[in-house]
N, C-alpha and C positions, 0 to 999 in steps of 0.2 A: 946488138948494142946500140946501134943508131936508133932503132925503134924505141928502145927504153928511154933514150935521151930525149927524143922528140915528145914522147908521152909525158915525161917529167916536165918538160918546158910547157907543154899544153896545159897540164894541170896547174902549174904555177901561174900561167897567164889567166886561166879562168878564175883562180882565187883572187888575183890582183884586181880583175874587172869587178868581181863580186864585192870586194872591199871598197872599190872606187865608186860604185854606183850609189850607195847611201851618202857618201861624202858629196857627190855631185848634186843629189837631191837637196841636201842641206844648204849647199851654196846657192842653188837656184831659188829655193824658197826664201832664203835670206835676202837675195837681190830683189825679189818680188815684194817682200815685206817693206824694204827700204823705199821702193817706188810708191807703194800705197801710203806710207807715212809722209813722204814728200808731197804727194798729191793732196793730202789733207791740209798740210801747211799752205800749199799754193792756193787752194780754194779759199781758205780763210783770208789770204792776202789779195784776193781778187784775180788770180791768174788761172781762170777756169780752163782755158784752152790747153795750157801747159799741163795742168792737173789731169785733164782727160787723156792726153798723150801718155802720161806715166801710168795711168790706170789701164789703158789699152795694152801697154807693154807688159805690165804685171800679169794681166789675164792671159796674154798670149804665151808667156813663159810657163805659167801653170798648166795651161791647156796642152802645151807641147810635152811637158813633163808627164802629164796624166796619160798621154797616149803610149808612152814607153812602158815596158814591163820591168819588173814583175808586177802584175796587177793583184795586189793584196791590200786589205783594209789598212794594215799597219803602215804601208808605204804611202797610200793615196790620201788618207784622212788629212794630214797636214797640207797636202797639195791643194785639195778642194776647199779646205778651210781658208787658206790664203786667197784662193780664187774668189771665194764668196766675200771676203773682206773688201776686195776691189770691186766686185760686182754690185754691192749695195750702194757704192758711191757712183757707179755708172751702170745702172740697171738696163737690161735689154731682154727681148724675148730669147735671144740666143743664149745669154747667160742663164736665164731661167731654165731653158731646156738642158743645158750642160749640168746644172746643179740637180735638177730633177732626175736626170739619168744617173747621176752619181749616187743619189739617195736610193734609187731602186736597186742599184748594184751593191748597196750596203757600204758605201764609201764616205758617208757623212757622219760625223759625231754630233753631239748636242749643239755645239757652236755652228757647225756647218748647216745643220737643220734650221737654226735660227736665221742664218744668212739666206737660206732658200726661202723661208717665209717672208723675209724683208724684200727680196727681189720679186717674189710672186706678188706681193702687195703693190710694189712700185709699178709693176707691169699689168696690174688689174687682173691677175689670175686668182680671183678671190676664193674659189673653191679649193684650189691647191693650198693657198695660204691658210685657210681655215683648218685643213687637215694637219698642216705643220704645227700650227699654234695649239692644236689640241694634243699634240704629242709633246710639245715643249712649252712650259709655262712662260709665256711672254706677256701676261696680262698687264703688269706695270708699265712695260715698254709701250704697249698699245694704248694704254690710258694716257700716258704722257703725249704720245703722238696725236691722239684725238683732241686733247686739250690745246695743243699747238694749232691744230686745224681750226678749232673753234675760235681761237684768238685772232686768226686772220680771216674769219668769216666763211670758211669752207665747211659748211654744215653737212653737206652730202657725204664728203669723205669722212668726217668725224663720226657720223652715224655708223658707217661701215666699220671703222676702226673700233668703235665702242662695242659693236656686235661681236667682232672677233675677240676682243678682250674678254667679254662675258663667256664666250665658248671656251677660250683658253683657261679661264679661271675655273669654270665648271669641271672641265676635264682634269685639271690639277687637283681639285677637291675630291673627285671620284678616286683618283689614284691614291690620295692620302688616306681616304676611308678604307680602300682595299688593303693598303699597307698596314693600317691600324688593326683591321680585322685579322689579318694574317699573324701579326705580332701577338694579339690577344689569344689566338688559338694555340700558339707555341708557349704561352705562359711567360714570355719575356717582356721586360719593360721596353717601351719604344726608346730609341736612342735620341740624344739631344737634337741632332740635325733633323730627325723626323718631326719632332715636336715643333721646331722652328718653322718648318715648311707647312705645318698644319695650324699655325697660330690663327684662331678664329677672329682675333682682333684685327689682324691684317686683312683677312678676307672681308670683314665687315666694312673696313675703310675702302677697300677696292670696289666693293659693290656700291658703296655710297658715291664714289667718284664716277662710276659708270652711270648710275642713275641720274646724278646731277648733270653729267654731260649730256645724256639723252634729253633732259628737260631743257637745257640751254640750246640744244639743237632743234628745239621745237617739237619734241615728241614726249609730252608729259604722260600720255597713256602708256607708252612703252616703258617709261621710267618707273611707274607705279609698282609693278611686280618685282622689279630689281631692288627698289628701295624697301619693299616689304621684306625681301630676303635679307637685306642689310640689317633691318631692325630686328628680325628674328635671330640673326647671327649675333648681333650686339647684345641681345638679351641673354644669350647663353654664356656670355663671358664678361669680364670687367674691362670695358672699352673706355671708361671715363665719361664724366658728365658732358664734356664739350662735344665729343664725338656723338654720343647718344642724342644730344640736343640737335646737332646738325642733321642727323638722319631723320629725326622726328619732324622737324620743321620742313625739310626738303620733301619728305613723303606727304606731309599735309598740303604743301604747295602743289605738288604733282597731282594729287587727287582733286584739289580745288580747281586746277587748270583744266582737268579732263572732265569736269562735271558737265553733263549735257544741259541745254536750256530747260528751264522748268516746263513741264507739259502744260499745254493750254487747257483750261477748264471753263465750263460755262459759269456765268455769274450766278451766285446763289446755289450752285450745285454742291450737295453734300453726299459723297458716296457712302453706302452702307458699310459697316465695319467688316462684313464678310466679302466685300467685293472691291477691295482697295486695288487700284491699278499697280501692277508689278513695277512699272517704270518709276512711278511716283515713290513707291516704297523703297526701291533701290537708291533713288536720289536722296531720300531722307536718311537712310542708313549711312551713305557716303558723307553727307553733310555733317551728321553727328560725329563721324570718325574724324573729319577735318577739324572740327571745333575742339575735339578732345586732344588731338595731336598738337594743335596750336597752344592750348592752355598747358598741357603737360610739358611741352618743350620750353616754354617761358619759365615755368617753375623750377626747372633744373638749374638755371642760372639767369637771373634777371639782369640783362644788359640791354643797352640801346639797340644793338644789332638784333638780339633775339626779339625784342618788342616790335621792331620794324618788320621782321620776317613774319611774326605771328599776326601783326596788323594787316599785312598784305594778304595773308591766307584768309583771315576773317572777312576782309572786304570782298573777296571772291565768293565766300560762303554766304554773303548777305548780312553779316553781323556788323553793320556800319557803326553803331554806337560803341560797341566794344573795341572795334578796330581803331576808331578815332581816339579812344581813351588810351590805348596802347601806344599809338603814335605820339600822342602828347607826352606820355610817360617817357618815351625814348628821348624826346627833346629835353626833358628835365634831367635825365640821366647823363646825357652827353650832347651839349649844344653844338658840338663841332662834328657830329656824325652826319655827313652830307646826305646819305640815303634817306634820312628821316624827312628832310625838307623836300626832297624830290617826290617821295611817295605821298606825303601829306599834301603837297602842292597839287599833284595830279588828282588826288581825291577831291580837293576843293574845286578844281576846274571841272571835274566830271559832274559836280553838283551845281554848276553855273556860278560859282563864287569866284569869279576871275580876279577881282581886286584882292581878296584874301589870299589867293594863290600867289599873286604878284608880290604881296608883302612878305609872304613866307620865303619865296625865292630871294627876295632882296635881303632879308635877314641872314639867310644862309650864305649868300654871295659876299656879304660884308664880313662874316666870320671866316669864310674860306675863299678869299679872292682868287686863289690859284686853281680852284676847281672849275674845270671847263663845263661840266654838266650843269652846275648851278648857274654859272654865268650865262650859258645858253638859255636855260629855262627862264631866267629873269629877263633876258633881252626879249624873248618871244612873248612872254606875258606882258611886258611893258608896252610893246608895240600894239598888242591887242586891246590895251586899256587906256593908252595915253596918246597924245597927238604925235604924228609921224616925226616932226622936227625934234621933239624931245627924245624919241626912241632911237633916232639915227645913231648917236654916238655909242649906245650900248650894243646895237646890232653890228656896227663896224668893229667894235672891240671883240665881240664874240667870233666874228669871221676871221679877224687878224690872229687870234690865238690858236687857230686850227680847230674850228668847230667840227664835231663828228655827227652833226645833224644837218641833213640837206635843207631843212626848213629855215635854218639861219640865213642861207643864201637866198632862199625863196622870199622870206620876209624882208630881208635887206633890199632885194630888188624891188619888192612892192613898196617899201618905204621911199626909195629913190623915185619910183614912178609917181607916188603920191605927191612928191615935192617937185615933179616936172623934170627930173634929172634922168632922161630916158637913156642916154648913152651909158650912164653908170648903172642903171637898172639892168641893161643888157649885159654889161660886164659882170655884174653879180650873178646873174643866171648862168652865164657861160662858165664862170669860175666854179659854181656849184656843180655843173655838169662835168667839169674836168675831175672833180673829186668823187662825184656820184653819177657815173654815166647812165644814161637812159632813165633818169628819174622822171616819172610822168609829170609831177607837179612843176618841176623846173622847165620841162619841155613845153608844157601848155602855156606857162607864163611867157616864155621866150617867143613862142609863135604868136601870142596875142599882142605883143608890143608893136607900135607903129614903126614903119620903116625909117622915118625921119627922126631927128633928135629934138623935134619941137615939143614945147610944153603941152602936156595933156590938158584938155578943156576941163 
């Protein structure tokens, strides 16, 4: 009788513990989630150290919960998902190893995989990150991250992120094609969700953003095949004139920027038609393509922006007259479009017409007095074509409004030096170096100044 009673008590106790275990997991996961949310708020309010403490506690709770049994996917997936949410805010090699081990054990769902990819990226485990992003479509997230990296000047990281975005997008496209092929074989119509995931218009836009990012990162040759894919995808669907125009003009610019210098030939040399140099022929074909893309792009929607982009492309392709005509047309279409003055002014300077460039910048600066780039360009052009005393106020104003060109501080220092104000010249060079550390032009000018504040002879 006693044995039966103890057996009944034992069974009841086991059932109670089994029921209690899921409740305990829910409670611990909830506590960790609260800590993560609180850390996010603390980071935004500048309490980084407190936020880090909360994230460490959240990860410790989840790591402890994950070491207890039963070890099943259903139980551990929410644990490691919450752990990953904390780990992406405080990434470390240890967190990466924990999440990678959990994935290998089959304990990560789609969100957990994404957190693993983010932690892998943050800790520079690029190969593992690439594998994750090829399993999980994170192309838009990676493109956004790359554009943020470009905005702060981190081009090296942006190139990596754009490459990962392309790999992720390609893998997602292959999965969509396989899904579509399977559905075709069964004779069933694809579901609405499948169609949304395969939207070629979205793929064209993603490819365009990746290609444009590569070009901004200084890799026009790498951008060309990506933008070619974007154009091919856009041609197969109705993406709209604006998107098509953006792709065409970006592709034309990428090809133009990646054109090699024209091969040198002897004066008076005329190659026979059957022995044309392949490099020359390739360059001719690319130049023709560039011109076609520029003209086709403008025709889709004649705006000041389109004319300026096409003008830039044609300048690189050597069609100066057509480019100048398009830039002048842009001025007529929208006299308040700043980029027109900047591109046309740079073109005038490249041809040695410094006064014409100065007047263009002046006109633009008068119409758009708040535009820093125009104010800077006007000040620099004015100093190069007018007496230093007259240029000084413009250079000082350009420096005061937060110029993003180191040569504002270089030329301002030169202007002070021209006027015998050596201490102010030194201050200008030093201020420039604070904003643009190790800039060679500023360093050379600073080292060339006399040690005293006497007037230069």
